[in-house]
C-alpha positions in Angstrom: -64.5 -44.1 -112.1 -61.4 -44.0 -110.4 -58.3 -44.7 -112.3 -55.0 -45.8 -110.8 -51.7 -45.5 -112.5 -48.6 -47.9 -111.4 -45.3 -48.4 -112.8 -44.3 -51.9 -113.8 -40.6 -53.1 -114.1 -40.4 -56.4 -115.8 -37.7 -59.0 -115.1 -37.0 -62.6 -115.7 -35.6 -64.3 -112.9 -32.6 -67.0 -113.1 -34.6 -69.7 -113.9 -36.2 -67.9 -116.9 -39.5 -67.1 -115.1 -41.4 -63.5 -115.6 -41.3 -61.4 -112.4 -42.3 -57.7 -111.8 -41.9 -54.9 -109.3 -44.9 -52.6 -109.2 -44.4 -49.1 -108.1 -47.3 -47.5 -106.8 -48.0 -43.3 -107.3 -45.1 -43.3 -109.8 -43.6 -40.2 -111.4 -45.4 -39.0 -114.6 -42.9 -39.1 -117.9 -40.3 -41.4 -116.9 -38.1 -42.0 -119.8 -36.4 -45.5 -121.2 -33.1 -44.7 -120.2 -34.3 -43.4 -116.5 -36.4 -46.9 -116.0 -33.6 -49.0 -117.6 -31.0 -47.4 -115.4 -33.6 -48.2 -112.4 -33.8 -52.1 -113.6 -30.2 -52.4 -113.9 -29.7 -51.2 -110.3 -31.9 -53.7 -109.1 -30.2 -56.4 -111.0 -26.8 -55.1 -109.7 -27.6 -55.1 -106.1 -27.8 -58.5 -105.6 -30.2 -58.3 -102.9 -33.2 -60.6 -104.2 -33.2 -64.4 -104.1 -35.4 -67.0 -103.5 -35.0 -69.4 -100.4 -33.6 -72.0 -103.4 -30.8 -69.0 -104.1 -32.4 -68.1 -107.6 -31.6 -64.6 -108.6 -35.4 -63.1 -108.8 -34.1 -60.2 -111.0 -31.3 -61.3 -113.2 -32.7 -59.9 -116.4 -34.5 -56.8 -117.6 -37.6 -57.0 -119.7 -38.9 -53.6 -119.8 -40.8 -50.9 -117.9 -44.5 -49.9 -118.6 -47.0 -47.5 -116.9 -50.4 -49.8 -116.3 -53.8 -47.6 -115.5 -56.4 -49.7 -114.0 -60.3 -48.4 -113.5 -62.4 -49.5 -110.8 -66.3 -48.7 -110.7 -68.1 -50.4 -107.9 -71.4 -51.9 -108.6 -72.4 -53.0 -105.2 -70.9 -53.5 -101.5 -71.8 -56.4 -99.6 -71.5 -54.1 -96.4 -73.5 -51.3 -97.3 -76.0 -52.9 -99.9 -79.8 -53.7 -98.8 -81.7 -55.8 -101.2 -85.0 -54.8 -101.8 
């Protein structure tokens, strides 16, 4: 198996919908103050809006590491049925 870890920064947009930013290959050992400051910088940048003008990252909800493991059983390109 090949585990992969990402960092998810969780937000709520101006319409109340959950949003997230996913960071591949994050640094290990990030702390609550560090990730909180990162979310506040994103919110404070005022750069991310939908086509309708809704703020995509209006409120920080949290940050978490997510580890996913994949194990391929078969691949249609290489599998030869008997």
